[in-house]
C-alpha positions, 0 to 999 in steps of 0.5 A: 444291524442290531443283534436280535434274540436267537429263538432257537437256543433259549433252552441252553445255558449260553448267554442269549442275545435278542431283540432291538426296539426303538422307544421306552415307556415308563409305565411298562418299565414299572410293570416289567421291573417286577419280573426282570432287571432293567439297565436303561444305560446300556439298554439291556433287560435281564430276565434270568431265573424268573420262571417265565413261561412266555416272552414278556409283551411289555418290553421298553421300545429301545431295548437292544438286548434281552436275556431269557436264559434259565426260564421255562420257555422250553419250546420257544422255537415252536410258538403257539401262533395265535392272536396272543403273540400278534404283538411279537410279529408286529414288533419284528416287522416294525423295522428293517433293523430287526432280524429273526435268527434261524427264522426257518427253524422257528415254526408254529406249533400244532396248537396254533391257529388253523393252517399255521401248524408246522409253518415258519413263524413269519408266515403268521400274518396277524392282520389276516388271522386276527382281524375283525370278527366277520361273524360278529360284524355280520350278526350285529345288523341281524341283532339290531333287526331282531331287537326292533322286531321284538319291540314291535311284537311286544308293543303289538301284543302288549295287552295279551302279554300283560294278561298272560303275565297276570295269569302267571302271577295269580298261579304263583302268588294267588289272590285274596277272595273278598268275603261279604261280612254279613251272615244269614242273620243280617238278612230278612230271609235265610233262603229264597227258593224259586221254582216252577209250580210244576216242580213243587213236588220235588221241593216238597219230596226232597228239598224241604225235608232236608233243609228242615233237618240239616239247617234248623236255624234257617227257618226264614225261607221263601218257598216259591210264589206262595211266600212272596209279600202279599199286596206287593206287585209281583215283580216287586215282590220277586225282587224284594225276595231276591234282594233280602235273602242270604241265598237264592236257590233256583231249580232248573228243569225243561219245563222251567225253561219253557215258562216265560214267567220263570225265566223272567224271575231268573233274569231278576235274580241274575241282574241282582247278582250283577248289581250287588256284585255278590255270589249268593245264587245257587242253581240246581238242575233237578233233571239232566238237560243237554247243553243244546237245550239250555237257554242263552241266559243260562249259558251266560250265567254258567260261563261266569263260574257260577255255582250249580249242582246236578240232581241224580237219582242214584242214592249213592250220589244223592248224599254227596249232592246234599252235603255239597248243597248244605255247605254251599248254603251255609258258606259266606257270600263271596264278593265279585273280584273283577281282577280275577279272569273268567275260567 
């Protein structure tokens, strides 16, 4: 029987005898020579004064003698029984000619795998403790199912996801607004004021004086039906005023919503905005009207982020109202950007 290394007496200064293997491997010799001295003739490996902290795991397969004295393997008789030393157990059990000296005293340390601490080394069966990861193997089918489920969900809701990602891009990157290059001087009319005849008193009392005072360069203004082109069919004249004006202002009131002719004029203005794809219509509510009383066409118009203002009787808020109106009338017309979703 071959002499086997005594794991119990490694920390002493005596010459140690250990392990017997069967074959040699040239590649492992090259790596091992960096740590130990190898004598292939007498099949011995000397790893003396090498500051080793563990037994080398790349020993030639025909070694008959291994010397590990004067190293830092202070507790070799208490090994950490884990999968890192599975090779050692496989080696000891690979041949009937190998024997572990003082096997009852060579035990697993308390840092070993669960249920192995304090037990003899040979009770460690790597095939039982270091086999395939059952949890990993069981999770693979679940992972595959999860991937297919996610792919199915992405495919089914791809348009919604694309829309949400687009909104995220707009929020982070922003977008460039398209401005109409023409100013009010490029149009036949600066402003087109459309209102019901019953609301003319509001125009004469409030709107007209402010426009004349704050917008003196806006002197080509169509005030209601009286300033429409004479001799032209009424609807053609309304369409002409809307099309040729830099801005069109619509005054909304309860009475205006009840008038079919006014609602037709509003429809003409609405359709002109859609055809020209340009935001040049301003809506003013000259009285407080609940949402329930708004016509469907007005709700549709307002739902598409259209510009509108509310008139209030409070003098403090009227100054804000006029400032906003003047800024809106002077601002450039914005082109529609169909890439921007509605709010």
